[in-house]
C-alpha positions as CSV (number, residue, x, y, z in Angstrom):
1,M,117.4,68.4,116.3
2,E,114.6,66.6,115.6
3,N,112.5,68.9,117.6
4,S,113.5,71.5,115.1
5,N,112.8,69.6,112.2
6,Q,109.3,68.9,113.1
7,E,108.5,72.8,113.9
8,T,110.4,73.7,110.8
9,E,107.8,71.7,108.8
10,I,105.0,73.0,111.1
11,Q,105.6,76.3,110.3
12,Q,105.8,75.5,106.3
13,K,102.7,73.6,106.4
14,A,101.2,76.6,108.1
15,T,102.8,78.9,105.6
16,A,101.1,77.1,103.1
17,T,98.0,77.1,104.5
18,A,97.6,80.5,104.8
19,G,99.1,81.0,100.9
20,L,95.7,78.9,100.1
21,V,93.7,81.1,102.2
22,Y,94.8,84.4,100.6
23,F,94.4,82.7,96.9
24,G,91.0,81.7,97.9
25,A,90.2,84.9,99.3
26,I,91.3,86.9,96.1
27,S,89.7,84.6,93.7
28,T,86.3,84.5,95.5
29,G,86.6,88.4,95.5
30,F,87.2,88.8,91.8
31,L,84.9,86.0,90.7
32,G,82.2,87.6,92.8
33,I,82.9,90.8,91.0
34,V,82.9,89.2,87.5
35,A,79.7,87.5,88.6
36,A,78.2,90.7,89.5
37,I,78.8,92.7,86.6
38,M,77.2,89.9,84.2
39,A,74.3,89.1,86.3
40,M,73.7,92.9,86.4
41,S,73.5,92.9,82.6
42,D,70.5,91.0,82.6
43,E,68.8,92.4,85.7
44,I,70.3,95.3,87.9
45,S,69.0,93.6,91.7
46,S,70.3,90.3,91.2
47,G,74.0,91.6,91.4
48,G,74.3,92.7,94.9
49,M,74.5,89.5,96.3
50,Y,77.7,88.5,94.7
51,L,79.1,92.3,95.1
52,L,78.3,91.3,99.1
53,A,80.5,88.2,98.6
54,S,83.0,90.0,97.2
55,A,83.1,92.7,99.9
56,F,83.1,90.0,102.5
57,A,86.1,88.1,101.0
58,F,88.1,91.0,100.8
59,G,87.1,92.3,104.2
60,L,88.2,89.3,105.6
61,L,91.4,89.3,103.8
62,A,92.5,92.7,104.9
63,N,91.6,92.3,108.3
64,A,94.0,88.9,108.5
65,L,96.7,91.3,106.8
66,Y,96.3,94.0,108.9
67,R,96.6,92.0,111.9
68,N,99.7,90.6,111.6
């Protein structure tokens, strides 16, 4: 009985960790897009790095979702 409780606790921690990772990737992506728009209002060439970070975050998230 004790073994099944430990397994359930491990699964809950893994689910919570995955949820935090997904939330972090989504927030990084959207904040990168907002930062790119703000950077491009001053200078066109400065927003590319933010867009690259957003694309990378969304790409990793899509890879993780489609892998399961």
